[in-house]
N, C-alpha and C positions, 0 to 999 in steps of 0.2 A: 615196427617203430614209427610213430608219428612224427616225422621230421618237421611238420610245421609247428611243433610245440616251440615256444620261444626260447625256453632253457636249452632244449637240445640244439636249436639253431645257434644259440650264443656260443656253446662249446665246440660245435662243428666249424664255426668261422674262426674261433681262436685257436683251434688245434686241427688245422686242415689235413694233416698226415694221420689223424686218429682213425681207429677202426671201431665200428659199431656192431657189436654182436651180443645177442641175448640181453638186451636192455642195459648193457654197460658200454661205455666208451673207454678204450685203452689208448694211451699214447705215451711218447717220450715225455719224462717230467721235465717242463721248462724250469723248475725251481731248484733241481739237484745241483745244477751248475752254479746258480746264485749263491747256494749254501756251501759250496765247495765240498759237497759230500760225494765220494765215489760210489759208483754202482755197486751194490751188494754182490760179493764174489759168488754167492749161491744162486743168484738169478742166471737164468739161461741166456745164451747169447741171442740178442734180438728180442727178448721179452721186454714188453713196455712197462714202465714203472708207475705211470699215472693212470688211476682209474676213476671214471666218473659214472656214478649210478644214475640211470635215465629211465625212470618208469613213472609217468605221470600220476599213476595211481598210488604211488608210494610216498610215505611222509618224508622220505629221504631223497626225494627226486631232486638231482642237481648237485647232490653232495660229492665231492671229490676228495681224494687223498693219494698220497704218494706211498707206494709200497716199500720204498726205501726209508721212509719216515725222515726224509730231508727237512720237512716242515709240516706242521699241523694242517690237516685238511679244513674244508669249509664248504660254503655255498657260493653261488655266483658273484655276489658282491665282494666277498672275501678274496675270490680268484682274481677279480679285477684289480683290487688294491694290491695283491701280491704281485700281479704282473704289471703294475703300473699303467692300467688301462683307463681309459676315460669312463668315469661311472655311468654316464648318460647311456652308454652302449649296453648296459646290463638290464635285462628284464626286471621290472620291480622297483627300479632305482626312483627314489623319492627326493627330488632336490630340496624340498622344504622340511625335511626331517631334521629335528633338532637334537643334538646329542649332548648339549651342554649341560643338561641336568645331571648326567652321570659323570662329568668330569671332576677330578679331584685335584688339589695342589699337592703334587708329589714332592717329597724332600730331595735334596741332592744326594744324600747318603742312602745307600742300599746295602744288601747283604749278598749280592750276586757271587762275589768272590768266594764267600764262605760256602754257598750253595754248591759251587764247582768243587770246592775241597771236599765236602761231605760226599759228593758224588763219586769222587776218586777213592773214598775210604769205604766203599761198599765191599762186604766180604764175600768170597765164593758160597759160603754157607747160606748167607742171606739171599743171595741171587737164586740158589738151588731152591730155597723155601718159596720164594715167589714162583719159581717155575712150576712147583707142584700145585700152585694155585692158578697155573695157566698164564702167568704173566711172564713174558720174556725179558731179557736183559735190554733189548732194543726199547721196549716200552719204558722200562725204568730209566733209561738214558733220556728218552723223549720227554718224560714227566719230571726229569731231574730229581729223582728220589735218591737220598743220600743216607749216610751213617755218620754219627758223631762219635762212635766208639763204644757207645752204649744204648743210644736211641736212633730209631729210624727218623729221618727228617724228610717232612713233606713240605716243600716250598709253596707258599701261596702267592703266586705271581699276579701282580695287578695288571690293570689294562694298558699300562704304559709299558710293559714287558719286563719290568724289574720286580725284584722280590725284596720286600722290606720286613716280612715276618715269616717264620715257618713253624709248623706244629711238629713236635718231637714226641715220638710215641714209642714206649718199650715194646720191643718185638714180641715178648712173651706175656706182657700184661697191658693190654690196650687201655685199661683204665688209668694206667701211670703215663701221663702226658703233661706237657707244659709248652708254652709259646716262647719262641727265641726271635730277638730282634726288636723291631720298633713297636711299642705296645700300641701306638695309634692305629697300627695296621693288624692288630690282633683282636680288635673289638668287634662286637656283634654287627653283622651287616657287611663286613669286609672279609669275614672268614668263608670265603669261597674258593675251593680248590679247583684250579684250572679255569679261572674266571674269564681268560681271554677266549675261550670258546663261545661265550655269549655273543661276541661281536662276529666271530667267525662264522656263526650260524644265522646272521641276520636274513630275514625272510624265509628261514627254513625251520628245521626241527632240532630239538635238543633234549638230552635225558638229564634229569636232575635226580641224584643218587644220595643215599644215606651212606657216608663212610668213604675214605679215600681208596682203600682197597677194593672196594666194590667198583669204583669207577675204573681202576686199573684193568679189571676184567673186561670192561666195556671198551676201553681204549685199545686193548689187545685185539679186538675185532674191527678196530678202525672207526668206530662210531664215535660222534661228538657227545660230550657230556661235561657237567660240572657236579662236584660233590660238596655237601655240607658235612662237617665233622661228626655231627650228632643231630638228633632230633630237636634238640633245644634251639638250634640255629635256624629252623624252618620259620619260625614265628618273626625273625629278624630280616629275612630276605625281602628286599624292596621290590615290589611288582614292577615299578618304572624301569628297573634294569632289564627287565625281560620283554620290554614293549614291542620290541621290534622282531620277536620271534613268532612264527606261525603256529608252531605246535610244540607242546612241552610234554614229554613222557616223565611221569613221576614214579620212581622206583624205590621203595623202602623196605627194611626188613620186615619179616612176618611176625608182627607183634602188634597188640592193641594200641600201644602207646605211639608206635610209629605210624600206624595207619590213621590214627586221630590226628597227629600233627600233619600228615599229608593231606588230609581232608581239609584241615584248616587252611593250609596254603592254597589248596586247590579252590576253595570258596573265594579266596581273596583275588586269585588270577582269573578264574572263570573259564570261559569256553575253550581256551587254548589247551587246558590241561587234559591228559589221557592217562588214567590210573592204570599202572601195571599191577595185576592182582595175582598173588600166589595162589596155587591150588589149596582147597581146604585141607588136604591131608599133609600139607608142608609142616614140618615141625616149628615149634615157636622160635622166633628170632632167625629163621632160615633166611639166607642172603645170597648174593650173586656169587661170592667166593665159594660158599658150600655148593651151589649149583655147579660151578666148574669142577669141583672136586668129584661130584656125583656123577656128572655126565661126561667129563673129560672132553674127547673130541666132539662130542655131540651138543656141547654147550651152546654154540653159535646157532645151530638150528632151534634149540629149545628156547633161547632168548628172542630171537625173531618170532617164534610163535607166540611168546609172551607179548611182544610188540604188537602183533597182528591182532591179539585178542584183547587189548587194552581198551578200557571203555572210557568213552568221553565223560568228563564230569559236568553233565548237563542238567540244566534246570528242568528238563523234560524226561519223563520215564521212557524206557526204551520201547521201541515198537513191539518187540517180543512180550514185554511185561503188559503193555496196553491190551493186547489181543487176548493174553491169558486172563487179565482181570475182566475184560468185555465177556469172554467165554464163561468165566466163573460167574458173573452177575447173571447172564442168561440161564445158567443152571439154577441159581438160587430162585430167580423169578419164576421158574416152573416148579419150584419146591413147596412144600407144606407150609413152611413158615411165612413165606410171601403171600400165599393165598388165604392165610388166617388174618391178614391185616384188613379186617372188615368191621364196619360199624355195628352190624346186627340189624340194621334198617335195610330192607331189600332195595327200595327205590334210591335210597341214598348211594348204595354200594354199586348199584347199576349205572347211575349217573356219574359216579366218580371213578369207577373201575377199581373200587377198594381205596383204602385210606393210604395213600402213598405220597411222599413229598411234603410240601408245606401247604397245610390247608387252613385257611383264615375264615373265621365266621363272624360277622357283625350282627348287632341286634339292638333293639331299643331296651332301655333300662327296664328290668323285671319281666323280660320277654321269656325267660327261661334258658337263657343261653348255658349257665352254669350247670343247671339241672340236666339239660340235654347231653353236655360232654361228660358229665360224672357217670351217666348211664352208658354211654358209648365206652368210655374208659374202663369201667368195672366189668362190663360184659366181655371186653377183650381180655382182661386180666383173668376172668372165670375160664376163658379158652387158653390160658397159660401164655398169652402174649405179654411180655414185660412192658409195663407201663410206668412212666414217672409223671406225676401230677403236680405242677408248680402252681400252687394256690395262693392268691393275694387277696381273696374275696371273702371266703366262707369259714376257713379254719379247718383243721383236720377232723375235729369232732363232728361238725355238721356234715362233713363229706361221708363219713362212716355211718352216721346216723341216717341220713337221707338213703343210702345205699341199703342199710338194713331194713328200713321201711318198704323199699321196693322189692327186696328179696323176700320178705316175710308177709307181704300184702297187709301190713298193719300200719296204721297212722303213727305220727309221732306221739300225739296224746295216748294212744292205746299203749305203746311201748313204755312210756313213762308212768303209766298207771299201774296199780297192783291188783287190777280186777279183770285180769285176762281169764278167759275160759280155758279148759283143758286142751281144746283144739288150737287156740290161739297161742298157747304156751308151747305147744309143738311147732307150730309155724315159727315162732320166734326162735326156738332152739335150733330148729333146722337152718334157719336164715343166718344164725350166729356161726354155725358151722361153716356154711358156704362163704361168709365173709372172712372167717379165719383161714380158709384154704386158698383164697384168692389174694390175701394180703402179701404173701411172698412174691407175687408178680405185679403188685400195685403199691408204689412208694410215692407218698405224699410229702412234698417239701413246701415249707411254709417261711424259709429263711429269707428275710427282706434284704440281706446283705449278698444276694446272689450275684454273681458276675460270670461272664463268658467261660473263664478258666474253670470255675467251680461246676458249671453245668457240664462242660466237657468231661470232668473227673466223674461226675455221677453216671453219665452215660457210659463211659468206658468201664467203669466198675460193674454196672448193672448188666451190660452186655456180656461181660466175662462171667459174672456169677450165674447169669441164666442160660449161658451157653447158646444164645440166640442171635442169628444173623440180623434180625430185624427188631426194632424196639419203637414204642410210641411214646412220644412226649406231648403232654397237654399243658398249655399255658393259659391261666386265668387270672389276669388278662394281660395283653400286650402293653397296654397303657399304664399298667401298674408294676411292670418290670423295673427293677432298680436302675436310676441314671445317677452319674456322677454330678450332673449340674441340672437341676429341675427347670432352669430357664431355657435349656436346650433340649426340650422333650422331643421335638420332632427329629432332631439329629440322632438322639439317643435311640429312638424307635427304629430309624433306619439303619443304625449300627447293629442293633439286635437281629434285624431281619437278615443283614448280611451274615451274621454269625449263624443264624438257623440254617441258611443255605449252605454254608460251609460244612456243618454237621450232618445235613442231609447227604451231602455228596460224599463225606468221608467215612461215615459210620452206617449208612443206610437207615438213618432215622427219619421216621415219619412225624409230622407235627399237626396238632389240633390247637389252634390258637384263637382265642376270644378277642374281638377287637370291638371298641365302641364305635357308634356312628355319630357323625356330626350334626349339630342342629343348624337350621337355616337362619336367615337373618330375622326371621319372626320368632325365633327361639323354639320353633317346631321341628320335629324329625321328618325327613322325607319319606313318605310312605311308598315311594317307587323303588324297587330294587335296582341299585345301580353302583357301579364301582366307585363313583365319586363320593358315595355316602360315608366311606369309611374316615374316621377321624384321625388327624394328625399325622398322616404319612402318605406322601405321594408314591412311595416305594412299594406299597402293597401289590399294585397292579404288576410290578415287575418281579417281586419276590414270591408271590404266592403261586403255587401250582394250581391251586383251586381257591377262588374267593366266593364266599357264600353270605347271603344275608338272611336272617330269620325274622320275619315280620308277623305280628299278630294279627289274626283275622277277627278279633273281638273288640268291642268297644270298652275301654277301661271304666266308662261310667255305667255300663249295662248292669243289671241285677241278675244277669244269668249265672247260673251256678258255675263254679270253677271247672267242673269236669266237662263242660261244654266249650271250654276255650280250645281254640285251634290256632296253629301257627304254620304259616306257609314258609318253606325253605327253598331259596331261590339260589342257583349257580349264576353268578354275575360275570365270572371271568374264569377261563381255565386254558392250561397250555394244550391239552390233548382232547377236551371234551366240549360238547355243544352247550352253551349257556342256555337257561331256561328253568322252569319251575321244576324242582326235584320232587317235592311231595308235600302232603299236609300232615301235620302232626298234633294229635290231640292229647291235651294234658291228662295224665293219669292220676287224677287227684283222689285221695291225698297221699299218694305213694311216691311222689317226687320222681315221676318218670314220664315218658311219652309213649304213645303207640302211633304207629305209621298207618295212616288210612289209605 
């Protein structure tokens, strides 16, 4: 035992005759005499009554209790208050701590005398029934459980030590219950059974439990806790009441409703919560009382196992889950689906390592950006890579028609004419069959009311339908995505980029995004490939895994035939690859495509 631990030193100082053994301190209880309670006759001569749990690695380090149950236990600050010590001697004492917010104006009248009368009316039959659930008569007396002749009476004692309201529950019909006493203290927020344990556990740990009888099982072990009568009360528990607790264990019945209520409370309280989870094999509505009946003498060991395995309600995923996810992604990246995320252009795929992440391509008007991405997208779909194409430029019909031209090696005019040769008819028929086969993998969306939530649902549906771990999303173009306020275009573009990043990370989505380039002060476009050429968003350099610029290498005023037009594709910024020229792409006129030179 590390005796330099402040909590251990505190108890050793206050209990000089105590014995330290196996991470527990035992001593004569200094509070038994104060309470006027005689030592239990069943205790052996010389056996110490006070036990202090001292294990710095335990959540209950510093918790003390009297085995005679002369008074409830607690942590060091409660020990000091009970022993009338100077609180400044206690490790963790905060002189600036303000308790005023939790104080209530208590009335003069209470029902303490009625509670004592109800306690005296407990029958042997009821005491035996509790014993079958592992709860001794000593615990019933400690928690002041009584009987009014028909209903069990659970007193809800307030922070001032008095009872103003009690919950009466039929022993055989738990759903048959009512409140007795001052209605003001039977309202939501004050219906906390054993409320005094909150202050007793200051700077320590506490168990919050669903149902009074479940709490009695925990009190039988000597652990601190409070109970809420049902899950409906969880939403009314004020987090300020629990402000000075270090750790809170949350234990509810094994049902979806109880777990949902517990999660809502855990979300409000935050990092202090550790959720006690039942095994998946546990029956519906399984609870602590049933665990006592099932395990009998092994209940304490089983419950402490659940405590040890309780998971923190953390905003972070567990290290185990992180590693498993990392390992899974490594496996996927070595798989066939990942390797199929290719453009079909060798130089481009080599320069980018395949199409992964957010890839943004800018270019001059009429440079062929849409044509370039339609070709990449439909070739991926031919390889059964799921592709969603968000189009705000050309329309669904033009996309299909241009794809048909490229697949059939026929011009638009030829397809629209009725003068095809037999060979051309065969080419067209074959291309239509190919187009029809790729369409299940190629979904065109032209909805100008698109929003992030709708895009997420499209992706989620298509991944599920295609049974693919990877999916390609093409956006034509970034600057025509819908915005709520057109005056805030730049803010809207940046917001969409943040959304694309989130989808990339969550769903393994790759993006091909067309962007416009900005004009200079002279109204001309910069013919030098650079990151600053992108229009309307300074966030592209931070959001894009790869930023590219497609620049024409031909004079728009030249009389050269279209099939001689070439475009240079430049990589101007990348997270993992070296910027530079990717390749030169010649227009495959009149078939709406490009060939890589």
